[in-house]
C-alpha positions in Angstrom: -156.3 85.0 10.9 -156.6 86.2 14.8 -159.8 87.5 15.1 -159.7 91.4 16.4 -162.9 93.3 18.0 -164.2 95.9 15.9 -164.0 98.8 18.0 -160.2 98.2 17.7 -160.0 97.3 14.2 -162.0 100.9 13.6 -159.1 102.7 15.9 -156.4 101.1 14.0 -157.8 102.0 11.0 -158.3 105.7 11.2 -154.6 106.0 10.8 -153.5 107.5 14.3 -152.0 104.7 15.7 -150.9 104.5 19.7 -149.5 101.1 20.0 -149.8 99.8 23.5 -149.0 96.7 25.1 -148.9 94.7 28.5 -146.5 92.0 29.6 -148.2 89.9 32.5 -146.9 87.3 34.9 -149.0 84.7 36.3 -148.0 82.2 39.3 -148.7 78.7 38.3 -148.8 77.6 42.0 -152.3 79.7 42.0 -153.8 78.9 38.7 -152.5 75.9 35.9 -151.9 77.1 32.1 -155.3 76.0 30.9 -157.5 78.0 33.7 -155.2 81.0 32.6 -156.0 80.6 28.7 -159.6 80.4 29.6 -160.0 83.0 31.8 -161.2 81.5 34.3 -157.8 82.5 36.3 -158.6 83.7 40.3 -155.2 85.5 41.1 -154.2 89.1 40.3 -151.7 88.7 37.3 -148.3 91.0 38.0 -148.1 93.6 35.5 -144.1 93.3 34.1 -144.7 96.2 31.6 -143.1 99.0 33.4 -139.8 96.8 33.7 -139.1 95.7 30.6 -137.1 96.8 27.6 -135.9 95.9 24.0 -138.4 93.3 23.9 -138.3 91.0 20.9 -141.3 88.8 19.5 -142.2 85.4 17.8 -144.5 83.2 17.9 -142.6 80.5 19.4 -140.8 82.9 21.8 -140.7 86.4 23.7 -137.2 88.0 25.1 -136.9 91.2 26.5 -134.7 92.8 29.4 -135.9 93.0 32.6 -134.7 96.1 35.1 -134.8 95.2 38.8 -133.5 98.7 40.3 -135.1 97.3 44.1 -133.9 93.5 43.6 -137.7 92.5 43.9 -137.1 89.6 41.4 -133.2 88.5 42.8 -134.1 84.7 43.0 -132.7 84.2 46.8 -134.1 87.4 48.1 -136.8 89.1 46.0 -140.1 89.7 47.3 -141.5 89.0 43.9 -139.1 86.3 43.1 -141.8 83.6 42.3 -143.0 85.5 39.1 -139.6 84.8 37.5 -139.0 81.2 38.3 -139.1 78.2 36.5 -142.7 77.4 35.1 -143.7 80.9 35.2 -146.9 81.9 32.6 -145.6 85.0 30.5 -148.5 86.8 28.4 -148.4 89.5 25.9 -151.4 91.7 25.3 -150.7 94.3 22.1 -153.5 96.7 21.2 -154.0 100.9 21.1 -154.0 102.8 23.8 -157.0 104.3 22.8 -159.2 101.2 23.1 -160.0 99.5 26.6 -157.3 97.1 27.4 -160.0 94.1 27.4 -160.5 94.3 24.4 -156.5 93.8 23.1 -155.7 90.3 21.4 -153.3 88.1 23.1 -149.9 88.0 20.8 -147.7 85.3 23.0 -148.5 82.9 25.7 -145.6 80.8 27.2 -143.6 79.6 30.1 -139.9 80.2 31.6 -138.1 77.4 31.5 -134.9 77.1 34.1 -133.7 79.8 36.1 -133.4 83.5 34.9 -130.0 84.7 34.7 -128.6 88.0 36.7 -126.4 91.0 36.2 -125.6 94.1 37.2 -125.3 97.4 35.0 -121.9 98.9 35.2 -123.2 102.4 35.5 -125.9 102.1 37.8 -125.2 98.9 39.5 -128.8 98.0 39.1 -129.9 94.2 38.3 -130.7 93.1 35.0 -132.2 89.7 34.0 -132.3 88.5 30.2 -135.9 86.6 30.4 -136.6 84.5 27.8 -140.3 82.3 27.5 -141.6 79.9 25.1 -144.6 78.7 23.5 -146.6 75.9 24.7 -145.6 73.4 22.0 -142.1 73.9 23.3 -142.5 71.7 26.2 -140.9 68.8 26.4 -143.5 67.0 28.0 -145.2 66.7 24.8 -142.3 65.8 22.9 -140.3 63.2 25.4 -143.1 61.6 27.2 -144.7 58.7 25.0 -148.5 57.7 25.2 -150.3 54.7 23.8 -154.2 55.3 22.8 -157.2 53.7 22.9 -158.5 51.5 19.8 -160.6 53.5 17.4 -162.9 51.7 14.9 -163.8 52.5 11.3 -165.4 55.4 10.1 -164.1 57.4 13.2 -164.0 61.2 12.1 -160.3 62.2 13.0 -161.2 65.2 14.6 -162.8 63.4 17.1 -159.1 61.2 17.4 -157.6 64.3 17.8 -159.7 66.1 20.4 -159.3 62.7 22.5 -155.6 62.7 22.1 -155.5 66.6 23.2 -157.9 66.2 25.9 -156.3 63.1 27.0 -152.8 63.0 27.1 -152.2 67.2 26.8 -154.4 68.6 29.0 -156.7 70.6 27.2 -160.1 71.6 27.1 -161.9 71.8 23.9 -162.0 75.8 24.7 -158.3 75.7 24.4 -158.8 74.3 20.7 -158.9 76.4 17.9 -159.3 73.4 15.2 -162.0 72.1 13.8 -163.8 68.7 15.8 -164.4 67.7 11.8 -161.5 67.4 9.5 -163.4 65.9 6.8 -161.6 62.4 7.0 -162.4 58.9 8.6 -160.4 56.3 9.5 -160.6 53.2 7.2 -158.9 50.5 8.9 -160.5 48.2 11.2 -158.7 49.4 14.5 -156.5 52.5 15.0 -154.2 53.4 17.4 -151.8 55.5 18.3 -148.8 53.5 19.9 -145.6 54.6 21.3 -145.6 58.4 20.5 -145.2 61.5 21.6 -148.5 63.7 22.1 -146.7 65.9 20.0 -146.1 63.6 17.1 -149.8 62.2 17.9 -151.3 65.4 16.9 -148.9 66.3 14.1 -149.4 62.9 12.6 -153.2 62.7 13.0 -153.0 66.6 10.9 -151.2 65.7 8.4 -153.4 63.6 7.1 -155.4 66.4 5.9 -152.1 69.0 5.0 -152.2 70.4 8.5 -149.6 71.5 11.3 -150.3 71.9 14.9 -149.0 75.3 16.7 -149.8 77.1 19.6 -151.4 80.5 18.8 -151.1 83.7 20.8 -153.6 83.2 22.9 -152.4 79.6 24.1 -154.9 77.6 21.8 -154.0 74.7 19.7 -154.4 75.6 16.1 -152.9 74.6 13.0 -151.4 75.8 9.7 -153.3 74.7 6.3 -151.6 74.0 3.6 -153.7 74.5 0.9 -153.0 76.9 -1.1 -156.3 76.9 -3.0 -158.4 78.3 -0.1 -159.9 81.7 0.1 -157.0 83.8 1.7 -157.2 84.9 5.5 -156.4 88.3 5.3 -156.5 91.5 3.0 -154.1 94.0 4.1 -156.2 96.8 5.1 -155.2 101.0 3.9 -153.5 101.4 7.2 -150.7 98.8 7.0 -148.1 100.4 5.3 -145.9 98.0 3.1 -142.0 99.1 3.8 -139.9 96.6 1.8 -140.8 93.2 -0.6 -137.8 91.1 -0.3 -136.5 88.2 -2.7 -134.1 86.1 -0.2 -131.7 84.4 -1.7 -132.6 80.0 -2.2 -129.7 77.9 -2.8 -131.8 74.5 -2.4 -132.7 72.0 -4.8 -136.5 72.2 -5.0 -138.8 69.1 -4.4 -140.6 68.1 -7.5 -141.8 64.7 -6.6 -144.0 64.0 -3.1 -144.7 60.3 -2.2 -147.5 58.9 0.3 -147.0 55.6 1.4 -150.5 54.7 3.3 -151.4 51.3 4.2 -154.3 49.9 2.1 -157.8 49.1 3.8 -158.2 45.5 2.3 -156.5 42.5 4.1 -154.1 40.4 1.7 -152.3 37.4 2.0 -148.8 37.5 2.4 -146.5 34.4 1.7 -143.1 33.9 3.3 -140.6 31.9 2.1 -140.6 28.0 2.0 -139.3 26.7 5.5 -139.6 24.5 8.2 -142.8 24.8 10.0 -142.5 22.3 13.0 -141.1 18.9 13.9 -142.0 16.2 15.9 -140.3 12.6 17.3 -141.9 9.5 18.2 -140.7 6.0 20.0 -142.6 3.5 19.4 -142.8 -0.7 18.6 -144.6 -3.6 18.8 -146.2 -2.2 21.8 -148.4 0.4 19.8 -150.0 -0.1 17.1 -151.0 3.4 16.2 -149.3 6.8 16.9 -150.7 10.4 16.0 -148.3 13.3 16.5 -150.0 16.9 16.4 -147.9 19.6 14.3 -148.6 23.5 15.3 -146.7 25.7 13.0 -146.4 28.5 16.2 -146.9 28.1 19.7 -149.7 29.9 20.0 -151.7 28.4 17.4 -152.1 31.2 15.5 -149.4 31.3 12.4 -151.0 29.9 9.1 -149.3 28.2 6.6 -149.7 26.4 2.9 -148.7 23.4 1.1 -147.4 21.8 4.0 -145.4 18.3 3.7 -143.6 16.3 5.8 -140.0 15.4 5.7 -138.8 12.0 7.1 -135.3 12.6 9.1 -135.6 9.2 10.7 -138.2 6.8 10.0 -139.6 3.6 11.9 -138.2 1.6 8.9 -135.0 2.2 9.8 -134.3 -0.9 11.5 -133.7 -4.3 10.2 -137.3 -4.9 8.8 -139.6 -2.7 7.6 -142.4 -2.9 10.7 -144.6 -0.1 9.9 -146.2 3.0 7.7 -146.0 6.7 8.0 -148.6 9.3 6.5 -148.8 13.2 6.8 -152.1 14.8 7.2 -153.1 18.3 6.7 -156.1 19.4 9.3 -155.6 23.0 8.4 -153.7 26.4 8.1 -152.9 26.3 11.8 -152.0 22.6 11.9 -151.4 19.2 10.8 -151.1 15.3 11.7 -148.6 12.8 11.5 -149.4 9.1 12.0 -147.5 6.2 12.4 -149.0 2.6 11.9 -147.6 -0.4 13.2 -148.0 -3.7 11.0 -150.3 -6.0 12.5 -148.0 -9.4 11.9 -145.3 -7.1 14.5 -147.3 -7.6 17.7 -148.6 -11.0 16.8 -145.1 -12.3 16.1 -143.9 -11.0 19.1 -146.7 -12.7 21.1 -146.2 -16.0 19.5 -142.5 -16.1 19.9 -143.4 -15.5 23.3 -145.5 -17.9 23.9 -143.1 -20.9 22.3 -139.9 -19.3 24.9 -142.4 -20.6 27.6 -143.6 -23.6 26.3 -139.9 -24.5 25.4 -139.2 -24.1 29.0 -141.5 -27.0 29.7 -139.9 -29.6 27.0 -137.5 -32.2 29.1 -134.1 -32.8 28.2 -133.1 -35.6 25.7 -129.6 -36.6 24.3 -128.7 -36.4 20.8 -129.4 -40.2 20.5 -132.8 -39.6 21.8 -132.5 -41.5 25.3 -133.6 -39.3 28.2 -130.7 -37.8 30.3 -130.3 -39.8 33.3 -129.5 -38.1 36.5 -126.8 -39.8 38.8 -127.8 -39.6 42.1 -124.2 -40.1 44.1 -121.8 -39.6 41.0 -122.0 -35.6 41.8 -121.8 -34.6 38.1 -125.9 -34.9 37.5 -126.0 -36.1 34.2 -124.7 -38.9 32.0 -123.4 -38.2 28.4 -123.3 -41.0 26.3 -120.9 -39.1 23.8 -119.8 -36.5 26.2 -122.3 -34.0 25.1 -125.6 -32.6 26.1 -127.9 -31.1 23.8 -131.1 -29.1 25.0 -133.6 -29.1 22.5 -136.2 -26.8 25.1 -133.5 -24.5 25.0 -132.6 -24.4 21.4 -136.2 -23.7 20.8 -136.0 -20.3 23.4 -133.3 -19.6 21.5 -134.9 -19.3 18.2 -137.8 -17.6 19.9 -135.8 -15.2 21.8 -133.8 -14.3 18.5 -137.2 -13.7 16.5 -138.3 -11.2 19.5 -134.8 -9.8 19.4 -135.1 -9.2 16.1 -138.7 -7.3 16.4 -137.1 -5.4 18.9 -134.0 -4.2 17.0 -136.6 -2.7 14.0 -138.5 -0.7 16.5 -136.7 2.7 18.2 -137.4 6.7 17.6 -138.2 8.3 14.5 -137.9 12.4 13.5 -140.2 14.1 10.9 -139.9 17.8 10.0 -143.2 19.6 8.6 -142.3 22.2 5.9 -144.8 24.7 4.2 -145.0 28.1 3.1 -146.2 30.6 6.2 -148.2 33.3 5.5 -150.6 35.9 7.1 -152.9 38.7 6.1 -151.9 42.1 6.4 -152.9 45.5 5.2 -150.3 46.3 2.6 -148.6 49.7 2.1 -149.2 51.6 -0.8 -148.5 54.7 -2.1 -149.4 57.5 -4.2 -147.3 60.0 -6.1 -147.7 63.7 -7.3 -144.6 64.6 -10.1 -143.7 67.4 -12.1 -144.2 66.5 -15.8 -141.2 66.1 -17.7 -138.6 65.2 -15.6 -136.4 62.3 -16.0 -135.3 60.0 -13.4 -132.1 61.6 -12.5 -133.9 65.1 -11.8 -135.7 64.0 -9.2 -135.7 65.2 -5.9 -138.5 63.1 -3.6 -140.1 63.8 -0.5 -141.5 60.9 1.3 -144.4 60.9 3.7 -145.7 57.9 5.6 -149.2 58.1 7.2 -150.7 54.8 8.5 -154.0 56.4 9.2 -154.4 57.3 5.4 -156.4 54.1 4.0 -156.8 54.9 0.2 -155.6 56.4 -3.0 -158.0 58.5 -3.2 -156.9 60.3 0.2 -153.4 59.6 -0.5 -153.7 61.0 -3.9 -155.5 64.3 -2.2 -152.7 64.9 0.3 -149.8 64.2 -2.5 -151.0 66.9 -4.6 -151.3 69.5 -1.6 -147.7 68.8 -0.7 -146.4 68.9 -4.0 -148.2 72.3 -4.5 -146.7 73.2 -1.1 -143.4 72.4 -1.9 -143.6 74.3 -5.3 -144.7 77.3 -3.5 -142.1 77.1 -0.8 -139.5 77.5 -3.9 -140.1 81.0 -4.4 -139.4 82.4 -0.5 -140.4 86.0 -0.1 -139.6 88.3 3.1 -142.4 91.2 3.5 -141.6 94.2 5.8 -144.7 96.1 6.9 -146.5 97.6 10.1 -147.7 95.4 12.1 -150.8 94.1 11.8 -152.3 92.3 14.7 -154.8 89.9 12.7 -151.7 87.8 11.2 -150.8 84.4 12.7 -148.4 81.9 10.9 -150.1 79.8 8.1 -152.3 83.2 7.1 -152.3 84.0 3.4 -152.0 87.6 2.8 -153.1 89.1 -0.2 -150.8 92.3 -1.0 -152.1 95.4 -2.4 -150.9 94.6 -6.1 -153.0 91.4 -5.8 -150.1 88.9 -4.9 -150.9 86.4 -2.2 -148.2 85.8 0.4 -148.0 82.6 2.8 -147.0 83.5 6.0 -144.5 80.9 7.5 -142.3 83.1 10.1 -143.1 86.5 12.2 -140.9 88.5 14.4 -141.1 91.8 15.3 -139.2 94.5 18.2 -141.8 96.2 20.6 -141.0 99.4 21.7 -142.8 102.3 23.6 -144.8 105.0 21.5 -143.6 102.6 18.2 -145.5 101.4 15.5 -143.3 98.3 15.4 -142.1 96.6 12.2 -143.2 93.1 12.1 -140.9 91.0 9.4 -142.4 88.0 8.1 -140.8 85.0 6.2 -143.0 83.0 4.2 -142.9 82.3 0.5 -145.4 83.7 -2.9 -148.3 81.2 -3.4 -148.3 79.2 -7.1 -151.9 79.3 -7.5 -154.7 81.3 -9.0 
């Protein structure tokens, strides 16, 4: 509810209302929007009131027709054209002519976006422009720009989180925020952060944890709608407010009868992945190496965990002619394991003995098959006398035998390939859900609304939000429309009590403003379905 000055409230209460309004334009080149909202501006605002007609107001938009017979605001040649350019700040002030203007409340604060269109009237040939200004939440910089906040630890009050986002990424000061700094909910997770979200989505997500919706009020300050239907009414309509009509509009939509709130649990739980290959290794070994140790990590950053790991031999060191070694696997911890390849002792010993035999055989003198030494004839030209026509070299036979053994050992060596398989796992905050549902429903009758919010961390928090949202949706199923004399104290999100005791939740407002007339305020909303 918008607070009204006591003097203004008393003047409105006496039944002799003299409604009045003022529309002002502020040059953003001279003062920022924040300075204007805080009342710290130095410029004298331009009074548009005498130029305006056909004024249409809603909390999100102000539009009017501006007559300009002297061409003061023409975008090319007007002397005051700076007050209708892109980014100009427009403010609407409403009150009573019997009360000083500085006691009137601001009912709209917004900005002109883009270029104003101009045309000449047929009769007078005067310039006219249709001017529209939009409230602060319609700024695209709040809804397109992606932000990442700093990290917040467990126990941080959500109000602190919200104020930091509003001040750091929306440029608001604490004087421009009407939301209480304490929302009554603390963060439950170890690390909490806004990442790659727009500022408006970030504020909306934080407020959604306590059932609130953000918007900017007529004064240009950040506030919120409270969805709690059990709270006390904001406004009991005074006697001077005359109700013209109470309508029950048609609603041809299915009612939400089930609300599911999805949240992240605060307890880390182990999450297993399917059994799969964790890593692989290969090695080339032989008689020249007695032992090989191969480390196998489950990820490049050495942070992946796994359990139940085992080794699959794709190609063994014993794939040759002779079994020459053993292969074994050892899981060191949840992050990696080791493969050990051991070569049998006899392999290098045999290779060494055969090499020595090969060298020793080279020193054995040649003999014939009959046991006689081979004679060399220095003059015959053949160099060797062979009684049987054949010379057998015993040394070369021994060398061939040694070389065969060495080659056999070499052929039994080579490369080996291994794969490690297991169950990868990690610890994570699991998604849990809380459900509020209307009693007695069959499953085919359910019409569900799902809400996901990672800043909720317990069933207690999620249950409260699910019940609150369910009551809100239940009340939304009974729309109402109210036409009454303008009440400057009412705002979006207020619960108003009618003279007969019924409660009306305001979800939308609009009115046409004319000089000397009490505006008829059209309220869209619904019947509050709580005691």
